[in-house]
C-alpha positions as CSV (number, residue, x, y, z in Angstrom):
1,M,-70.2,28.0,28.3
2,S,-68.2,29.7,31.1
3,R,-65.5,32.4,30.3
4,T,-62.7,33.7,32.4
5,I,-62.7,37.5,32.3
6,M,-60.2,39.9,33.8
7,A,-61.3,43.4,34.8
8,I,-58.5,46.0,35.0
9,N,-58.6,49.4,36.7
10,A,-55.3,51.2,36.1
11,G,-54.5,54.3,38.2
12,S,-51.6,56.6,38.1
13,S,-49.6,54.5,40.6
14,S,-51.8,51.5,41.0
15,L,-53.4,48.5,39.3
16,K,-56.6,47.0,40.6
17,F,-57.9,43.8,39.2
18,Q,-60.4,41.0,39.4
19,L,-60.6,37.7,37.6
20,L,-64.2,36.4,37.2
21,L,-65.9,33.4,35.8
22,M,-68.7,34.6,33.6
23,P,-71.6,34.8,33.1
24,A,-72.1,33.5,36.7
25,G,-70.0,36.4,38.0
26,T,-68.0,34.1,40.3
27,L,-65.0,35.8,41.7
28,L,-61.9,33.7,41.1
29,C,-59.4,36.2,42.6
30,Q,-58.9,39.9,43.1
31,G,-56.0,42.2,44.0
32,L,-54.2,45.5,44.0
33,I,-50.7,46.7,43.1
34,E,-49.9,50.0,44.9
35,R,-47.1,52.4,44.8
36,I,-46.1,51.5,41.3
37,G,-42.8,53.3,40.4
38,R,-41.4,52.9,43.9
39,S,-39.0,50.5,45.6
40,D,-41.6,49.7,48.2
41,A,-44.6,48.8,45.9
42,I,-47.1,46.5,47.5
43,F,-48.6,43.5,45.6
44,T,-51.8,42.0,47.2
45,L,-53.7,39.0,45.8
46,R,-56.7,37.4,47.4
47,Q,-58.4,34.1,46.5
48,G,-61.2,33.2,48.8
49,E,-59.8,33.1,52.3
50,Q,-56.2,33.0,51.1
51,K,-54.2,36.2,50.8
52,W,-50.7,36.8,49.4
53,Q,-48.9,40.1,49.9
54,E,-45.4,41.2,49.3
55,T,-43.4,44.5,49.1
56,R,-41.0,44.9,46.2
57,A,-39.7,47.3,43.6
58,I,-42.1,47.7,40.7
59,A,-40.8,50.2,38.1
60,D,-43.9,50.8,36.0
61,H,-47.3,49.4,34.9
62,K,-45.6,47.1,32.4
63,E,-43.7,45.4,35.2
64,A,-46.8,45.4,37.4
65,A,-48.9,43.6,34.7
66,A,-46.1,41.0,34.2
67,L,-46.0,40.4,37.9
68,L,-49.8,40.0,38.1
69,L,-49.9,37.4,35.3
70,E,-46.9,35.6,36.8
71,K,-48.7,35.3,40.2
72,L,-51.9,34.0,38.6
73,L,-49.8,31.2,37.1
74,S,-47.6,30.5,40.1
75,H,-50.5,30.3,42.5
76,H,-52.4,28.0,40.0
77,I,-55.3,30.3,39.7
78,I,-55.2,29.8,35.9
79,P,-53.4,27.0,34.1
80,S,-52.1,29.2,31.4
81,L,-52.5,32.8,30.0
82,S,-54.6,31.4,27.2
83,A,-57.2,30.6,29.9
84,I,-58.1,34.3,30.1
85,D,-60.9,34.7,27.5
86,G,-61.2,38.5,27.6
87,V,-60.0,41.7,29.3
88,G,-62.1,44.7,30.3
89,H,-60.5,48.1,31.1
90,R,-62.0,50.9,33.1
91,V,-61.4,54.1,31.1
92,A,-62.2,57.4,32.7
93,H,-63.3,59.5,29.7
94,G,-65.1,58.6,26.5
95,G,-66.1,62.1,25.5
96,E,-68.9,62.2,23.1
97,T,-67.3,59.5,20.9
98,F,-68.1,56.5,23.1
99,K,-71.8,56.2,24.0
100,D,-71.3,52.6,25.2
101,S,-68.5,50.3,26.1
102,A,-66.3,49.5,23.0
103,L,-64.1,46.8,21.6
104,I,-60.6,48.1,21.6
105,T,-59.2,48.4,18.1
106,N,-56.2,50.5,17.1
107,D,-58.6,53.3,16.2
108,A,-60.5,53.1,19.5
109,L,-57.2,53.2,21.4
110,A,-56.0,56.2,19.5
111,E,-59.3,58.0,20.3
112,I,-58.9,57.2,24.0
113,E,-55.5,58.7,23.9
114,R,-56.8,61.8,22.1
115,L,-59.5,62.3,24.8
116,A,-56.7,62.5,27.4
117,E,-57.0,66.3,27.1
118,L,-60.3,65.9,28.9
119,A,-58.9,63.5,31.6
120,P,-55.1,64.1,31.6
121,L,-54.6,62.3,34.9
122,H,-56.5,59.2,33.9
123,N,-56.9,58.4,30.2
124,P,-53.1,58.2,29.5
125,V,-52.7,55.6,32.3
126,N,-55.8,53.7,31.2
127,A,-54.4,53.6,27.6
128,A,-51.1,52.4,28.9
129,G,-52.8,49.5,30.7
130,I,-54.7,48.6,27.5
131,R,-51.5,48.5,25.5
132,I,-49.7,46.4,28.1
133,F,-52.4,43.8,28.4
134,R,-53.1,43.6,24.6
135,K,-49.4,42.7,24.1
136,A,-49.4,40.2,27.0
137,L,-52.7,38.6,26.1
138,P,-53.0,39.0,22.3
139,H,-55.6,36.2,22.0
140,A,-58.1,37.9,24.4
141,P,-60.5,40.5,23.1
142,A,-60.2,43.8,25.0
143,V,-63.1,46.0,25.9
144,A,-63.0,49.6,27.2
145,V,-65.7,50.5,29.7
146,F,-66.1,54.2,30.1
147,D,-67.1,56.1,33.3
148,T,-68.9,58.6,31.1
149,A,-70.8,56.4,28.7
150,F,-74.0,55.8,30.8
151,H,-74.5,59.6,30.9
152,Q,-74.5,60.0,27.1
153,T,-78.3,59.7,27.2
154,L,-78.5,63.2,28.8
155,E,-80.6,65.7,26.8
156,Q,-78.7,68.7,25.4
157,S,-80.5,70.9,27.9
158,A,-79.0,68.8,30.7
159,F,-75.4,68.8,29.5
160,I,-74.8,72.2,28.0
161,Y,-73.4,74.9,30.2
162,P,-74.6,78.5,29.7
163,L,-71.3,79.7,28.3
164,P,-70.6,81.1,24.8
165,W,-71.5,78.3,22.3
166,R,-68.0,78.0,20.9
167,Y,-66.7,76.6,24.2
168,Y,-68.8,73.5,23.6
169,A,-68.5,73.4,19.8
170,E,-64.7,73.9,19.7
171,L,-63.4,72.8,23.1
172,G,-66.0,70.1,24.1
173,I,-66.9,71.8,27.4
174,R,-70.1,70.2,28.6
175,R,-71.4,68.0,31.4
176,Y,-70.1,64.5,30.9
177,G,-70.7,62.9,34.3
178,F,-68.8,60.1,35.9
179,H,-69.3,57.0,38.0
180,G,-71.5,55.8,35.2
181,T,-70.4,52.2,35.4
182,S,-71.5,52.1,39.1
183,H,-74.8,53.9,38.6
184,K,-75.6,51.5,35.7
185,F,-74.7,48.4,37.7
186,V,-76.6,49.3,40.9
187,S,-79.7,50.4,39.0
188,Q,-79.8,47.1,37.2
189,Q,-79.3,45.2,40.5
190,L,-82.2,47.2,42.0
191,A,-84.5,46.2,39.2
192,E,-83.6,42.6,39.6
193,K,-84.2,42.7,43.4
194,L,-87.6,44.4,42.9
195,G,-88.6,42.1,40.1
196,V,-89.6,45.2,38.1
197,P,-88.2,46.4,34.7
198,L,-85.8,49.2,35.2
199,S,-87.6,51.0,32.4
200,A,-90.6,51.3,34.7
201,L,-88.7,53.0,37.6
202,R,-87.8,56.6,38.6
203,V,-84.5,56.2,40.5
204,I,-82.1,58.6,42.1
205,S,-78.8,56.8,42.6
206,C,-76.4,58.2,45.2
207,H,-72.8,56.9,44.8
208,L,-71.2,58.3,47.9
209,G,-67.5,57.8,48.7
210,N,-64.4,60.0,48.7
211,G,-65.7,60.9,45.3
212,S,-69.5,61.3,45.2
213,S,-72.1,61.7,42.5
214,L,-75.8,61.5,42.1
215,C,-77.7,60.3,39.0
216,A,-81.3,60.7,38.0
217,I,-82.5,57.6,36.1
218,K,-85.7,57.4,34.2
219,G,-86.7,54.6,31.8
220,G,-83.4,53.0,32.5
221,R,-81.5,56.0,31.2
222,S,-79.4,58.7,32.9
223,V,-81.3,62.0,32.6
224,N,-79.1,64.1,34.9
225,T,-76.0,63.7,37.0
226,S,-74.2,65.9,39.5
227,M,-70.6,65.6,38.2
228,G,-70.0,67.7,35.1
229,F,-67.1,68.6,32.8
230,T,-64.8,67.1,35.5
231,P,-65.4,65.0,38.7
232,Q,-64.9,68.1,40.7
233,S,-68.4,69.5,40.3
234,G,-71.7,68.6,42.0
235,V,-72.0,67.6,45.7
236,M,-69.4,68.1,48.4
237,M,-66.9,65.2,48.6
238,G,-63.9,64.0,50.6
239,T,-61.4,66.5,49.3
240,R,-63.4,68.2,46.5
241,S,-65.6,71.2,47.1
242,G,-68.3,70.4,44.6
243,D,-70.2,73.3,43.2
244,I,-69.2,76.8,44.5
245,D,-69.6,80.4,43.2
246,P,-67.1,80.4,40.3
247,S,-66.1,84.0,41.0
248,I,-64.4,82.8,44.2
249,L,-61.6,81.5,42.1
250,P,-60.4,84.7,40.4
251,W,-60.9,86.5,43.7
252,V,-58.7,84.0,45.6
253,A,-56.1,84.1,42.7
254,L,-55.8,87.9,43.2
255,K,-55.7,87.8,47.0
256,E,-53.2,85.0,47.3
257,D,-51.4,85.2,43.9
258,R,-52.4,81.6,43.1
259,S,-51.8,79.9,39.7
260,P,-54.5,77.9,37.9
261,Q,-52.8,74.7,39.0
262,Q,-52.9,75.9,42.6
263,L,-56.5,76.7,42.4
264,N,-57.2,73.3,40.9
265,A,-55.4,71.7,43.8
266,L,-57.4,73.9,46.3
267,L,-60.7,72.7,44.9
268,N,-59.8,69.0,44.3
269,N,-57.4,68.2,47.2
270,E,-57.9,70.6,50.0
271,S,-61.6,71.1,50.2
272,G,-64.7,69.1,51.0
273,L,-64.9,67.1,54.3
274,L,-61.2,67.7,54.8
275,G,-61.4,71.4,54.3
276,I,-64.4,72.1,56.5
277,S,-63.6,69.6,59.3
278,G,-59.8,70.0,59.4
279,V,-59.7,66.4,60.5
280,S,-59.7,64.1,57.5
281,N,-61.2,63.4,54.1
282,D,-62.3,60.0,55.4
283,F,-66.0,60.1,56.4
284,R,-65.5,57.6,59.2
285,D,-62.8,59.8,60.8
286,V,-65.1,62.9,60.5
287,E,-68.0,61.0,62.1
288,Q,-65.8,60.0,65.0
289,A,-64.6,63.5,65.5
290,S,-68.2,64.8,65.4
291,I,-69.2,62.2,68.0
292,A,-66.3,63.4,70.2
293,G,-67.7,67.0,70.0
294,N,-65.7,68.6,67.2
295,A,-68.0,71.3,65.9
296,R,-66.3,71.7,62.5
297,A,-66.6,68.0,61.9
298,T,-70.3,68.2,62.7
299,L,-70.7,71.1,60.3
300,A,-68.9,69.1,57.6
301,L,-71.3,66.2,58.0
302,T,-74.3,68.6,57.9
303,L,-73.0,70.3,54.7
304,F,-72.4,66.9,53.1
305,A,-76.0,65.7,53.7
306,E,-77.6,69.0,52.8
307,R,-75.9,69.3,49.5
308,I,-76.9,65.8,48.6
309,R,-80.5,66.4,49.8
310,A,-80.8,69.5,47.7
311,T,-79.7,67.7,44.6
312,I,-82.2,64.9,45.3
313,G,-84.9,67.5,45.5
314,S,-84.1,69.0,42.2
315,Y,-83.9,65.5,40.6
316,V,-87.3,64.6,42.0
317,M,-88.8,67.6,40.2
318,Q,-87.1,66.6,36.9
319,L,-88.2,63.0,37.2
320,G,-91.8,64.0,38.1
321,G,-91.7,61.9,41.3
322,L,-89.6,59.2,42.8
323,D,-89.9,55.4,43.1
324,V,-86.5,54.5,44.7
325,L,-83.8,56.4,46.4
326,L,-80.6,54.2,46.1
327,F,-77.4,54.4,48.1
328,T,-74.1,52.9,47.1
329,G,-70.3,53.5,47.4
330,G,-68.2,53.3,50.5
331,I,-70.3,55.8,52.5
332,G,-73.6,55.0,50.9
333,E,-73.3,51.3,51.7
334,N,-71.9,51.6,55.2
335,S,-72.9,54.8,57.0
336,A,-76.3,54.6,58.5
337,R,-75.8,58.1,59.9
338,A,-75.2,59.5,56.5
339,R,-78.3,57.8,55.0
340,E,-80.4,59.0,57.9
341,A,-79.1,62.6,57.6
342,I,-79.7,62.7,53.9
343,C,-83.2,61.4,54.2
344,H,-84.1,63.9,56.9
345,N,-87.1,66.1,56.0
346,L,-88.0,64.0,52.9
347,H,-91.2,62.8,54.5
348,F,-93.2,65.0,52.1
349,L,-92.1,62.5,49.4
350,G,-93.7,59.7,51.3
351,L,-90.2,58.5,52.3
352,G,-89.5,57.1,55.7
353,I,-86.4,55.3,57.1
354,D,-86.7,52.3,59.4
355,A,-84.0,52.8,62.0
356,E,-83.4,49.1,62.7
357,K,-83.1,48.2,59.0
358,N,-80.9,51.2,58.4
359,G,-78.6,50.3,61.3
360,R,-77.9,46.8,59.9
361,N,-77.5,48.0,56.3
362,A,-80.5,46.0,55.0
363,T,-81.1,46.0,51.2
364,F,-84.3,48.0,51.7
365,I,-84.4,50.4,54.7
366,Q,-87.7,52.2,54.2
367,T,-90.5,51.9,56.7
368,D,-93.5,49.6,56.0
369,H,-95.7,52.6,55.1
370,S,-93.1,54.4,53.0
371,V,-94.3,55.2,49.4
372,V,-90.8,55.6,48.2
373,K,-88.4,52.7,48.5
374,V,-84.9,53.3,49.9
375,A,-82.3,50.8,48.8
376,V,-78.7,50.0,49.8
377,I,-76.9,48.1,47.1
378,N,-73.2,47.3,47.0
379,T,-71.6,48.5,43.8
380,N,-69.4,46.2,41.7
381,E,-67.8,48.0,38.8
382,E,-65.5,45.1,38.0
383,L,-68.5,42.8,37.5
384,M,-70.1,45.4,35.3
385,I,-66.9,45.6,33.3
386,A,-66.8,41.8,32.9
387,R,-70.5,41.7,31.7
388,D,-69.6,44.3,29.1
389,V,-66.6,42.2,27.9
390,M,-69.0,39.3,27.5
391,R,-71.6,41.4,25.7
392,I,-69.2,43.2,23.3
393,G,-66.0,41.2,23.2
394,L,-67.4,37.7,22.8
395,P,-70.0,37.9,20.1
396,E,-70.8,34.2,20.3
397,Y,-72.0,34.7,23.9
398,A,-74.1,37.7,22.9
399,E,-75.7,35.7,20.0
400,A,-76.5,32.9,22.4
401,E,-78.1,35.3,24.9
402,A,-80.2,36.9,22.1
């Protein structure tokens, strides 16, 4: 029996959504509400080839949610609110509590709010979205899908930092990892496309966008990932530095009299592609500047690729080899230049890129003689969220599948 599932991704000033018919995964509509809290907020709704957009004042997320549900009714996308069978919410941080997606109870919601200390910019907004939609759709089971959950399979040796033990025991400082929903989705898609059980594959998944992370997957489980206690760590990104010598921070603080908040902004908002190129945090803009002869833009692209390639090398050692190198995310799915640069000098792994396949973003872009497969798979976190709503929020479906 088909179910209509809504996937919600609430940001600090935005609300992204999809409505899907499950289990087929048919997209009924999708949209985005931007600039929430302003008089010029933008509401965009797409259904097939149709698109509705308007600019209006939207005071808060509660008003945004009410507008969304009103538009679903007025555009006859659903006959009534009771037609929505379940709601899935992306939640940034599940700490060590949530090792899988979870049915949202009062206790679960309270724990999500408690974990806001680990994700102060995201969890409070995610929790607010959960409260709003639970009230608006009380009949529909709600499921929280955590960015961190997929990485809860990491061994202690992979997630502990070499700091005094009390920082982990008392403050919860450890590697959590992010983009887990995306890494999980694309690795499952990969196994389906290959017709091979995911448990039989050694995969390195590269989610590359304005935020980027890598994940080493063995036996279908995350065994290492580049993001850590926060999404700041790991490889170089659009505006984030990724890993640097930590002693740079106190040195800069002394030299420039910077506060912890200013240092955090430096690392998260002023660094990465933007900081090196001086052009933009958008990979496409930096590519164009490089083509036009901008030396710093070229250097930024080189650093981006080399940091990723170095992480791939370390993960190959941990996995004991590699079956598939997987690219996803805005850059990973669309930039042939980025994929080619990252795969440069990986021939020793038996990995070769076919230029023609790479240029047209084929699903598999390795040469015919390549031992390691190289895949390009579009991520769809909303579909992954909807699947988890079916699995966890609708037990009758789960029993039927079993």
